[in-house]
MIDOSE-1310 file (N, C-alpha, C; in nm, 2 decimals, decimal comma, always signed):
residues 265
msdn	+10,67/+0,68/+4,40/+10,59/+0,55/+4,43/+10,52/+0,57/+4,56; +10,41/+0,49/+4,58/+10,33/+0,50/+4,71/+10,41/+0,44/+4,82; +10,38/+0,48/+4,94/+10,44/+0,43/+5,06/+10,36/+0,31/+5,11; +10,42/+0,19/+5,11/+10,34/+0,07/+5,14/+10,33/+0,05/+5,29
trpg	+10,39/+0,14/+5,37/+10,38/+0,13/+5,52/+10,25/+0,18/+5,57; +10,17/+0,25/+5,49/+10,04/+0,30/+5,53/+9,94/+0,28/+5,41; +9,81/+0,29/+5,44/+9,72/+0,28/+5,33/+9,73/+0,39/+5,23; +9,71/+0,35/+5,11/+9,71/+0,45/+5,00/+9,58/+0,51/+4,98
tavv	+9,55/+0,54/+4,85/+9,42/+0,60/+4,81/+9,32/+0,50/+4,77; +9,20/+0,52/+4,83/+9,08/+0,43/+4,79/+8,99/+0,51/+4,70; +8,95/+0,45/+4,59/+8,86/+0,50/+4,49/+8,72/+0,43/+4,51; +8,62/+0,51/+4,53/+8,48/+0,46/+4,55/+8,39/+0,52/+4,45
tgas	+8,33/+0,44/+4,37/+8,23/+0,49/+4,27/+8,09/+0,48/+4,34; +8,00/+0,56/+4,29/+7,87/+0,57/+4,35/+7,87/+0,61/+4,49; +7,96/+0,71/+4,52/+8,00/+0,74/+4,66/+7,92/+0,84/+4,73; +7,82/+0,90/+4,66/+7,75/+1,02/+4,72/+7,65/+0,98/+4,82
tglg	+7,61/+0,86/+4,83/+7,50/+0,82/+4,92/+7,51/+0,67/+4,95; +7,43/+0,63/+5,04/+7,41/+0,48/+5,06/+7,54/+0,41/+5,09; +7,55/+0,29/+5,03/+7,66/+0,20/+5,06/+7,79/+0,26/+5,02; +7,80/+0,33/+4,91/+7,92/+0,39/+4,86/+7,97/+0,50/+4,96
adya	+7,88/+0,58/+5,02/+7,92/+0,68/+5,12/+7,97/+0,61/+5,25; +7,91/+0,50/+5,29/+7,95/+0,43/+5,41/+8,09/+0,36/+5,38; +8,11/+0,30/+5,27/+8,24/+0,25/+5,23/+8,34/+0,36/+5,25; +8,31/+0,48/+5,19/+8,41/+0,59/+5,20/+8,44/+0,63/+5,34
rrla	+8,34/+0,63/+5,43/+8,37/+0,67/+5,57/+8,46/+0,56/+5,63; +8,42/+0,43/+5,61/+8,50/+0,33/+5,68/+8,65/+0,32/+5,63; +8,66/+0,34/+5,50/+8,80/+0,34/+5,44/+8,88/+0,45/+5,49; +8,82/+0,57/+5,50/+8,89/+0,68/+5,56/+8,93/+0,66/+5,71
ergh	+8,84/+0,59/+5,78/+8,87/+0,56/+5,92/+8,99/+0,46/+5,93; +9,00/+0,38/+5,82/+9,12/+0,29/+5,82/+9,25/+0,35/+5,77; +9,24/+0,48/+5,74/+9,36/+0,55/+5,70/+9,38/+0,59/+5,56; +9,28/+0,55/+5,47/+9,29/+0,58/+5,33/+9,26/+0,72/+5,30
dlvl	+9,33/+0,79/+5,21/+9,28/+0,90/+5,14/+9,18/+0,85/+5,04; +9,10/+0,94/+4,99/+8,99/+0,90/+4,90/+8,98/+0,97/+4,77; +8,93/+0,90/+4,67/+8,87/+0,97/+4,55/+8,73/+0,92/+4,54; +8,64/+1,01/+4,55/+8,49/+0,98/+4,55/+8,43/+1,02/+4,42
iart	+8,36/+0,92/+4,36/+8,31/+0,94/+4,22/+8,16/+0,92/+4,22; +8,09/+1,02/+4,17/+7,94/+1,01/+4,16/+7,90/+1,12/+4,06; +7,77/+1,13/+4,04/+7,72/+1,23/+3,95/+7,68/+1,36/+4,01; +7,66/+1,36/+4,14/+7,60/+1,48/+4,21/+7,71/+1,55/+4,30
kerl	+7,76/+1,67/+4,25/+7,87/+1,74/+4,31/+7,83/+1,78/+4,45; +7,71/+1,83/+4,47/+7,68/+1,88/+4,61/+7,69/+1,77/+4,71; +7,64/+1,66/+4,68/+7,64/+1,55/+4,78/+7,79/+1,50/+4,80; +7,87/+1,49/+4,69/+8,01/+1,46/+4,71/+8,08/+1,56/+4,79
dkla	+8,06/+1,68/+4,77/+8,13/+1,79/+4,85/+8,09/+1,78/+4,99; +7,97/+1,76/+5,02/+7,92/+1,75/+5,16/+7,98/+1,63/+5,23; +7,99/+1,51/+5,16/+8,05/+1,39/+5,22/+8,20/+1,41/+5,24; +8,26/+1,47/+5,14/+8,41/+1,50/+5,15/+8,44/+1,58/+5,27
aeit	+8,36/+1,69/+5,29/+8,39/+1,78/+5,41/+8,36/+1,70/+5,54; +8,26/+1,62/+5,54/+8,23/+1,54/+5,66/+8,35/+1,45/+5,69; +8,40/+1,38/+5,59/+8,51/+1,28/+5,61/+8,64/+1,34/+5,65; +8,67/+1,45/+5,58/+8,79/+1,53/+5,61/+8,79/+1,58/+5,76
gstg	+8,67/+1,63/+5,79/+8,65/+1,69/+5,93/+8,66/+1,58/+6,04; +8,62/+1,46/+6,01/+8,61/+1,36/+6,12/+8,74/+1,27/+6,12; +8,81/+1,26/+6,00/+8,93/+1,17/+6,00/+9,06/+1,24/+5,96; +9,05/+1,36/+5,90/+9,17/+1,43/+5,86/+9,23/+1,38/+5,73
rkve	+9,16/+1,28/+5,66/+9,21/+1,23/+5,54/+9,18/+1,32/+5,42; +9,27/+1,32/+5,32/+9,25/+1,39/+5,20/+9,14/+1,33/+5,12; +9,05/+1,41/+5,07/+8,94/+1,36/+4,99/+8,93/+1,44/+4,86; +8,94/+1,37/+4,74/+8,92/+1,43/+4,61/+8,78/+1,39/+4,56
vvva	+8,72/+1,49/+4,50/+8,58/+1,46/+4,44/+8,59/+1,46/+4,29; +8,54/+1,36/+4,23/+8,53/+1,35/+4,08/+8,38/+1,34/+4,04; +8,33/+1,44/+3,97/+8,19/+1,43/+3,93/+8,19/+1,36/+3,79; +8,13/+1,25/+3,78/+8,13/+1,17/+3,65/+8,01/+1,09/+3,64
dltd	+7,95/+1,08/+3,52/+7,84/+0,99/+3,49/+7,91/+0,87/+3,42; +7,92/+0,76/+3,48/+7,99/+0,64/+3,43/+7,93/+0,58/+3,31; +7,81/+0,62/+3,27/+7,75/+0,57/+3,14/+7,79/+0,66/+3,02; +7,86/+0,77/+3,05/+7,91/+0,86/+2,94/+8,05/+0,82/+2,91
trql	+8,08/+0,78/+2,79/+8,21/+0,73/+2,75/+8,32/+0,83/+2,78; +8,30/+0,96/+2,75/+8,41/+1,05/+2,77/+8,44/+1,07/+2,92; +8,33/+1,07/+3,00/+8,35/+1,09/+3,15/+8,41/+0,96/+3,21; +8,37/+0,85/+3,16/+8,43/+0,72/+3,20/+8,57/+0,72/+3,17
qqve	+8,61/+0,76/+3,06/+8,75/+0,76/+3,02/+8,84/+0,85/+3,11; +8,78/+0,96/+3,16/+8,85/+1,04/+3,25/+8,88/+0,97/+3,38; +8,78/+0,89/+3,43/+8,80/+0,81/+3,55/+8,91/+0,70/+3,52; +8,90/+0,64/+3,41/+9,00/+0,54/+3,37/+9,14/+0,60/+3,38
dklr	+9,16/+0,72/+3,32/+9,29/+0,78/+3,32/+9,34/+0,80/+3,46; +9,25/+0,84/+3,55/+9,28/+0,86/+3,69/+9,33/+0,73/+3,75; +9,26/+0,63/+3,73/+9,30/+0,50/+3,78/+9,44/+0,45/+3,73; +9,46/+0,47/+3,60/+9,59/+0,43/+3,54/+9,71/+0,52/+3,59
gddt	+9,68/+0,65/+3,61/+9,79/+0,74/+3,63/+9,83/+0,77/+3,77; +9,75/+0,73/+3,87/+9,77/+0,77/+4,01/+9,83/+0,64/+4,08; +9,96/+0,64/+4,11/+10,02/+0,52/+4,16/+10,00/+0,52/+4,32; +9,93/+0,61/+4,37/+9,89/+0,60/+4,52/+9,77/+0,51/+4,54
idvl	+9,70/+0,49/+4,43/+9,57/+0,41/+4,44/+9,60/+0,27/+4,48; +9,54/+0,22/+4,59/+9,55/+0,08/+4,63/+9,42/+0,01/+4,65; +9,31/+0,08/+4,64/+9,18/+0,02/+4,66/+9,08/+0,08/+4,55; +9,01/-0,01/+4,49/+8,89/+0,03/+4,40/+8,77/-0,04/+4,45
vnna	+8,67/+0,04/+4,49/+8,54/-0,02/+4,52/+8,44/+0,02/+4,41; +8,41/-0,08/+4,32/+8,31/-0,06/+4,22/+8,17/-0,07/+4,27; +8,12/+0,04/+4,33/+7,99/+0,04/+4,39/+7,88/+0,09/+4,30; +7,91/+0,18/+4,21/+7,81/+0,25/+4,13/+7,73/+0,14/+4,05
ggsl	+7,60/+0,16/+4,05/+7,52/+0,06/+3,98/+7,38/+0,11/+3,97; +7,30/+0,06/+3,88/+7,16/+0,10/+3,86/+7,07/-0,02/+3,89; +6,94/+0,02/+3,90/+6,84/-0,09/+3,93/+6,72/-0,06/+3,84; +6,66/-0,17/+3,79/+6,55/-0,16/+3,71/+6,48/-0,30/+3,71
fgpl	+6,35/-0,30/+3,76/+6,28/-0,42/+3,78/+6,15/-0,41/+3,71; +6,10/-0,52/+3,65/+5,98/-0,53/+3,58/+5,98/-0,63/+3,47; +5,87/-0,66/+3,41/+5,87/-0,76/+3,30/+5,96/-0,71/+3,18; +6,03/-0,80/+3,12/+6,10/-0,77/+3,00/+6,01/-0,73/+2,88
ngad	+5,90/-0,79/+2,88/+5,79/-0,76/+2,78/+5,74/-0,62/+2,80; +5,77/-0,53/+2,71/+5,73/-0,39/+2,72/+5,83/-0,30/+2,79; +5,95/-0,35/+2,82/+6,05/-0,27/+2,88/+6,11/-0,17/+2,78; +6,17/-0,07/+2,83/+6,23/+0,04/+2,75/+6,37/-0,01/+2,71
paal	+6,40/-0,04/+2,59/+6,54/-0,09/+2,55/+6,65/+0,00/+2,59; +6,62/+0,13/+2,58/+6,73/+0,23/+2,61/+6,76/+0,22/+2,76; +6,66/+0,21/+2,84/+6,68/+0,20/+2,99/+6,76/+0,07/+3,02; +6,73/-0,04/+2,96/+6,80/-0,16/+2,98/+6,94/-0,15/+2,94
enlv	+6,97/-0,09/+2,82/+7,10/-0,07/+2,78/+7,18/+0,02/+2,88; +7,12/+0,12/+2,93/+7,19/+0,21/+3,03/+7,22/+0,13/+3,15; +7,13/+0,04/+3,20/+7,16/-0,05/+3,31/+7,28/-0,14/+3,29; +7,28/-0,20/+3,17/+7,40/-0,29/+3,14/+7,53/-0,21/+3,13
tlnv	+7,52/-0,09/+3,07/+7,64/+0,00/+3,06/+7,69/+0,03/+3,20; +7,61/+0,07/+3,29/+7,65/+0,11/+3,43/+7,70/-0,01/+3,51; +7,62/-0,12/+3,51/+7,65/-0,23/+3,60/+7,76/-0,33/+3,54; +7,77/-0,33/+3,41/+7,87/-0,42/+3,35/+7,98/-0,35/+3,28
tslt	+7,95/-0,27/+3,19/+8,06/-0,21/+3,10/+8,15/-0,12/+3,19; +8,09/-0,03/+3,26/+8,18/+0,07/+3,34/+8,26/-0,01/+3,44; +8,20/-0,10/+3,51/+8,27/-0,18/+3,61/+8,39/-0,26/+3,55; +8,37/-0,31/+3,43/+8,47/-0,39/+3,37/+8,59/-0,30/+3,32
rltt	+8,55/-0,18/+3,27/+8,65/-0,09/+3,22/+8,73/-0,03/+3,34; +8,67/+0,00/+3,45/+8,74/+0,06/+3,56/+8,83/-0,04/+3,62; +8,78/-0,17/+3,63/+8,87/-0,27/+3,69/+8,99/-0,29/+3,60; +8,97/-0,30/+3,47/+9,08/-0,31/+3,37/+9,18/-0,20/+3,39
avvg	+9,13/-0,08/+3,41/+9,22/+0,04/+3,42/+9,30/+0,03/+3,54; +9,25/-0,02/+3,65/+9,33/-0,02/+3,78/+9,42/-0,14/+3,80; +9,38/-0,25/+3,74/+9,45/-0,38/+3,77/+9,60/-0,38/+3,74; +9,64/-0,32/+3,63/+9,77/-0,33/+3,59/+9,87/-0,26/+3,69
glva	+9,83/-0,14/+3,74/+9,91/-0,07/+3,84/+9,91/-0,15/+3,97; +9,80/-0,21/+4,01/+9,80/-0,28/+4,14/+9,90/-0,40/+4,13; +9,89/-0,47/+4,01/+9,98/-0,59/+4,00/+10,12/-0,55/+3,99; +10,15/-0,44/+3,92/+10,29/-0,39/+3,91/+10,34/-0,35/+4,05
rghg	+10,26/-0,30/+4,14/+10,30/-0,25/+4,27/+10,30/-0,37/+4,37; +10,23/-0,48/+4,33/+10,23/-0,60/+4,41/+10,14/-0,60/+4,53; +10,04/-0,51/+4,53/+9,95/-0,50/+4,64/+9,83/-0,42/+4,59; +9,72/-0,44/+4,67/+9,60/-0,36/+4,64/+9,47/-0,45/+4,65
tivn	+9,36/-0,38/+4,64/+9,23/-0,45/+4,66/+9,13/-0,40/+4,55; +9,06/-0,49/+4,50/+8,94/-0,46/+4,41/+8,82/-0,52/+4,47; +8,72/-0,44/+4,50/+8,59/-0,48/+4,55/+8,48/-0,45/+4,45; +8,41/-0,55/+4,40/+8,30/-0,53/+4,31/+8,17/-0,57/+4,38
issa	+8,08/-0,47/+4,37/+7,95/-0,49/+4,44/+7,85/-0,56/+4,34; +7,82/-0,69/+4,38/+7,73/-0,77/+4,30/+7,59/-0,75/+4,38; +7,52/-0,86/+4,39/+7,39/-0,85/+4,46/+7,34/-0,99/+4,49; +7,26/-1,01/+4,60/+7,20/-1,13/+4,62/+7,11/-1,18/+4,51
laln	+7,07/-1,08/+4,42/+6,98/-1,12/+4,31/+7,07/-1,18/+4,19; +7,20/-1,19/+4,21/+7,28/-1,27/+4,12/+7,24/-1,41/+4,14; +7,20/-1,45/+4,26/+7,17/-1,59/+4,29/+7,01/-1,61/+4,30; +6,94/-1,51/+4,35/+6,80/-1,52/+4,37/+6,73/-1,45/+4,25
impv	+6,71/-1,53/+4,14/+6,66/-1,47/+4,02/+6,51/-1,47/+4,02; +6,45/-1,35/+3,99/+6,30/-1,34/+3,99/+6,25/-1,30/+3,85; +6,12/-1,32/+3,83/+6,06/-1,29/+3,70/+6,08/-1,14/+3,66; +6,09/-1,05/+3,76/+6,10/-0,91/+3,72/+6,25/-0,86/+3,72
saty	+6,34/-0,96/+3,74/+6,48/-0,91/+3,76/+6,57/-0,96/+3,64; +6,52/-0,99/+3,53/+6,60/-1,06/+3,42/+6,73/-0,98/+3,39; +6,72/-0,85/+3,36/+6,84/-0,78/+3,32/+6,92/-0,75/+3,44; +6,86/-0,70/+3,55/+6,94/-0,67/+3,67/+7,01/-0,79/+3,73
satk	+6,94/-0,90/+3,74/+7,01/-1,03/+3,79/+7,12/-1,07/+3,70; +7,10/-1,06/+3,57/+7,20/-1,09/+3,47/+7,33/-1,01/+3,49; +7,31/-0,88/+3,51/+7,42/-0,79/+3,52/+7,50/-0,82/+3,65; +7,43/-0,86/+3,76/+7,50/-0,89/+3,88/+7,56/-1,03/+3,88
ayvl	+7,50/-1,12/+3,81/+7,56/-1,25/+3,79/+7,69/-1,23/+3,71; +7,69/-1,14/+3,62/+7,82/-1,11/+3,55/+7,92/-1,06/+3,64; +7,89/-0,97/+3,73/+7,98/-0,91/+3,83/+8,04/-1,02/+3,91; +7,96/-1,12/+3,96/+8,00/-1,23/+4,04/+8,10/-1,31/+3,96
aftq	+8,07/-1,36/+3,84/+8,15/-1,44/+3,76/+8,28/-1,37/+3,73; +8,27/-1,25/+3,69/+8,39/-1,16/+3,65/+8,48/-1,16/+3,77; +8,43/-1,13/+3,89/+8,52/-1,12/+4,01/+8,58/-1,25/+4,05; +8,50/-1,36/+4,04/+8,56/-1,49/+4,07/+8,67/-1,52/+3,98
slhq	+8,66/-1,50/+3,85/+8,76/-1,52/+3,75/+8,89/-1,44/+3,78; +8,86/-1,31/+3,81/+8,97/-1,22/+3,84/+9,05/-1,26/+3,97; +8,97/-1,31/+4,07/+9,03/-1,36/+4,19/+9,13/-1,48/+4,16; +9,09/-1,57/+4,06/+9,18/-1,67/+4,02/+9,30/-1,62/+3,95
elae	+9,28/-1,53/+3,86/+9,39/-1,47/+3,78/+9,49/-1,40/+3,86; +9,45/-1,33/+3,97/+9,54/-1,25/+4,05/+9,59/-1,32/+4,18; +9,57/-1,45/+4,19/+9,59/-1,52/+4,31/+9,73/-1,51/+4,36; +9,83/-1,50/+4,27/+9,97/-1,50/+4,31/+10,03/-1,36/+4,30
tgvr	+9,95/-1,25/+4,29/+10,01/-1,12/+4,27/+10,01/-1,03/+4,39; +9,95/-1,07/+4,50/+9,94/-0,98/+4,61/+9,82/-0,89/+4,61; +9,74/-0,90/+4,50/+9,62/-0,81/+4,49/+9,49/-0,89/+4,53; +9,42/-0,84/+4,63/+9,30/-0,90/+4,68/+9,18/-0,86/+4,59
vqav	+9,09/-0,96/+4,57/+8,97/-0,94/+4,49/+8,85/-1,00/+4,57; +8,74/-0,92/+4,58/+8,63/-0,96/+4,65/+8,50/-0,92/+4,58; +8,40/-1,01/+4,57/+8,27/-0,98/+4,53/+8,18/-0,97/+4,65; +8,10/-0,87/+4,66/+8,01/-0,85/+4,77/+7,87/-0,86/+4,72
lpga	+7,79/-0,94/+4,79/+7,65/-0,97/+4,75/+7,55/-0,92/+4,86; +7,51/-0,79/+4,86/+7,41/-0,74/+4,95/+7,27/-0,79/+4,92; +7,19/-0,80/+5,02/+7,05/-0,82/+4,99/+6,98/-0,68/+4,98; +6,86/-0,66/+5,03/+6,80/-0,53/+5,03/+6,86/-0,44/+5,13
lste	+6,90/-0,32/+5,08/+6,95/-0,22/+5,17/+6,86/-0,10/+5,18; +6,86/-0,03/+5,29/+6,77/+0,08/+5,31/+6,84/+0,21/+5,26; +6,84/+0,21/+5,12/+6,90/+0,32/+5,05/+6,81/+0,37/+4,94; +6,86/+0,47/+4,87/+6,78/+0,53/+4,75/+6,79/+0,44/+4,63
fwdg	+6,86/+0,33/+4,64/+6,87/+0,23/+4,53/+6,73/+0,20/+4,47; +6,63/+0,19/+4,56/+6,50/+0,15/+4,51/+6,41/+0,25/+4,44; +6,45/+0,38/+4,46/+6,38/+0,49/+4,40/+6,37/+0,48/+4,25; +6,25/+0,47/+4,20/+6,23/+0,46/+4,05/+6,27/+0,32/+3,99
sgie	+6,30/+0,22/+4,08/+6,35/+0,09/+4,03/+6,24/+0,00/+3,98; +6,11/+0,03/+4,02/+6,00/-0,06/+3,99/+5,96/-0,14/+4,11; +6,04/-0,14/+4,22/+6,00/-0,20/+4,34/+6,02/-0,10/+4,45; +5,92/-0,09/+4,54/+5,93/+0,00/+4,66/+6,00/-0,08/+4,77
lsaf	+6,09/-0,01/+4,84/+6,15/-0,07/+4,96/+6,05/-0,11/+5,06; +5,94/-0,04/+5,07/+5,83/-0,07/+5,17/+5,77/-0,20/+5,14; +5,79/-0,26/+5,02/+5,73/-0,39/+4,99/+5,80/-0,50/+5,07; +5,92/-0,48/+5,12/+5,99/-0,58/+5,19/+5,97/-0,58/+5,34
pdew	+5,96/-0,69/+5,41/+5,95/-0,69/+5,56/+6,08/-0,63/+5,62; +6,06/-0,57/+5,73/+6,18/-0,51/+5,80/+6,30/-0,60/+5,81; +6,26/-0,73/+5,84/+6,37/-0,83/+5,87/+6,45/-0,86/+5,74; +6,41/-0,82/+5,63/+6,49/-0,84/+5,50/+6,58/-0,73/+5,47
vmts	+6,57/-0,61/+5,54/+6,64/-0,49/+5,50/+6,75/-0,46/+5,59; +6,87/-0,44/+5,54/+6,99/-0,40/+5,62/+7,03/-0,26/+5,59; +7,08/-0,19/+5,69/+7,13/-0,06/+5,67/+7,26/-0,06/+5,59; +7,29/+0,05/+5,52/+7,41/+0,05/+5,44/+7,54/+0,05/+5,53
adaa	+7,53/+0,11/+5,65/+7,64/+0,11/+5,74/+7,67/-0,03/+5,78; +7,57/-0,11/+5,82/+7,60/-0,25/+5,86/+7,65/-0,32/+5,74; +7,60/-0,30/+5,62/+7,65/-0,37/+5,50/+7,80/-0,34/+5,48; +7,84/-0,21/+5,49/+7,98/-0,18/+5,47/+8,07/-0,24/+5,57
daal	+8,02/-0,24/+5,69/+8,10/-0,31/+5,80/+8,12/-0,46/+5,77; +8,01/-0,52/+5,74/+8,01/-0,67/+5,71/+8,10/-0,70/+5,59; +8,09/-0,62/+5,49/+8,17/-0,64/+5,37/+8,32/-0,63/+5,40; +8,36/-0,53/+5,48/+8,50/-0,51/+5,51/+8,54/-0,62/+5,60
agld	+8,46/-0,67/+5,69/+8,49/-0,78/+5,78/+8,52/-0,91/+5,69; +8,44/-0,93/+5,59/+8,46/-1,04/+5,49/+8,59/-1,02/+5,42; +8,62/-0,90/+5,38/+8,75/-0,87/+5,31/+8,87/-0,90/+5,41; +8,86/-0,86/+5,53/+8,96/-0,89/+5,63/+8,98/-1,04/+5,65
kgep	+8,87/-1,12/+5,63/+8,88/-1,26/+5,65/+8,94/-1,33/+5,52; +8,96/-1,26/+5,42/+9,01/-1,31/+5,29/+8,91/-1,38/+5,21; +8,78/-1,34/+5,23/+8,67/-1,41/+5,15/+8,67/-1,35/+5,00; +8,68/-1,43/+4,90/+8,66/-1,38/+4,77/+8,52/-1,35/+4,73
vtil	+8,42/-1,41/+4,80/+8,28/-1,38/+4,79/+8,22/-1,36/+4,92; +8,16/-1,25/+4,95/+8,10/-1,22/+5,08/+7,95/-1,19/+5,06; +7,87/-1,28/+5,11/+7,72/-1,27/+5,11/+7,68/-1,22/+5,24; +7,64/-1,10/+5,25/+7,64/-1,02/+5,38/+7,55/-1,08/+5,49
slpe	+7,44/-1,14/+5,45/+7,35/-1,19/+5,56/+7,34/-1,34/+5,57; +7,43/-1,41/+5,49/+7,43/-1,55/+5,50/+7,49/-1,60/+5,63; +7,41/-1,67/+5,71/+7,46/-1,71/+5,84/+7,58/-1,81/+5,84; +7,57/-1,91/+5,75/+7,68/-2,01/+5,75/+7,75/-2,00/+5,61
lgew	+7,88/-1,98/+5,62/+7,97/-1,97/+5,50/+7,96/-2,11/+5,43; +7,95/-2,22/+5,51/+7,94/-2,35/+5,45/+7,83/-2,37/+5,35; +7,72/-2,29/+5,36/+7,61/-2,30/+5,26/+7,66/-2,25/+5,12; +7,74/-2,14/+5,12/+7,80/-2,10/+5,00/+7,90/-2,19/+4,94
edye	+7,98/-2,25/+5,03/+8,08/-2,34/+4,99/+8,02/-2,47/+4,93; +7,91/-2,51/+4,99/+7,83/-2,63/+4,93/+7,78/-2,59/+4,79; +7,73/-2,47/+4,78/+7,68/-2,43/+4,64/+7,79/-2,43/+4,54; +7,91/-2,38/+4,58/+8,02/-2,38/+4,49/+8,07/-2,52/+4,46
agrq	+8,07/-2,60/+4,56/+8,11/-2,74/+4,54/+8,02/-2,81/+4,44; +7,89/-2,78/+4,45/+7,80/-2,84/+4,35/+7,83/-2,79/+4,21; +7,87/-2,67/+4,19/+7,90/-2,61/+4,06/+8,03/-2,68/+4,01; +8,13/-2,70/+4,10/+8,25/-2,76/+4,06/+8,23/-2,90/+4,02
klip	+8,13/-2,97/+4,08/+8,11/-3,11/+4,04/+8,06/-3,12/+3,90; +7,99/-3,02/+3,85/+7,94/-3,02/+3,71/+8,06/-3,01/+3,61; +8,17/-2,94/+3,64/+8,27/-2,90/+3,55/+8,32/-3,01/+3,46; +8,36/-3,13/+3,52/+8,42/-3,23/+3,43/+8,33/-3,28/+3,32
nlsl	+8,20/-3,26/+3,33/+8,10/-3,31/+3,23/+8,04/-3,19/+3,15; +8,10/-3,07/+3,16/+8,04/-2,96/+3,08/+8,08/-2,96/+2,94; +8,19/-3,03/+2,91/+8,24/-3,03/+2,77/+8,31/-3,17/+2,74; +8,23/-3,25/+2,67/+8,28/-3,38/+2,63/+8,26/-3,41/+2,48
stpa	+8,32/-3,51/+2,43/+8,32/-3,53/+2,29/+8,19/-3,59/+2,24; +8,10/-3,64/+2,33/+7,97/-3,70/+2,29/+7,86/-3,64/+2,37; +7,74/-3,63/+2,32/+7,63/-3,58/+2,39/+7,60/-3,68/+2,51; +7,53/-3,62/+2,61/+7,48/-3,71/+2,72/+7,39/-3,82/+2,67
pryt	+7,40/-3,94/+2,73/+7,32/-4,05/+2,68/+7,17/-4,02/+2,67; +7,12/-3,93/+2,76/+6,97/-3,90/+2,76/+6,93/-3,83/+2,63; +7,03/-3,77/+2,55/+6,99/-3,71/+2,43/+7,01/-3,80/+2,31; +7,06/-3,92/+2,33/+7,09/-4,01/+2,22/+7,02/-4,14/+2,22
t	+6,94/-4,16/+2,33/+6,86/-4,29/+2,34/+6,72/-4,26/+2,34
């Protein structure tokens, strides 16, 4: 069994660059050994050497394309079989922006597979062990575009809205288990995320764009505060709480035995 007196192993997907790489650095600095997952071995090896050299932590590299069922299964097996794992950061994700009319269906399917299916399966693979051990953390990277829906973001926003709802539900499910669950909603980050996405990073004003290092620090600060949802650049947490309160106000009237009067008069 893992030793609960010190951090265990943190698994970070999409770890070769950007936000995933900065999460890996910060978690290693906090004492975690790492399993880094991405498609590019050379980048993973370089990051692993950097982190081991600077922190002394053990770093395992797993090269996997999470849209490939066989490779995804191998990662799931790792999550189920390694009882030292106490953190999963589901950071891997794709981006695709543009009108739905004329979009490539295969590209959209790939986006849904990466942003939704793989995240769901990896979370499912790890959660049983964390609950059994009575501690651990699951971090799912959503997006500000889960809330700020644009004409060119139909599929992307939908996938990230799924991540938000999925994580909020899981937070409720695991409330009494000792397992922490957090959804992180970054805005625009200065990473390779935008390459080939249909939107150039240069289209955004500088004041809209955060570094991935700042994003990782803010997300971990939100985790330390016990936030189930962390919106990285939102100045007042009360604005999110008001948004959620408005949603909760709808709930008693979402399922009734009769239609609303406006539909019957």
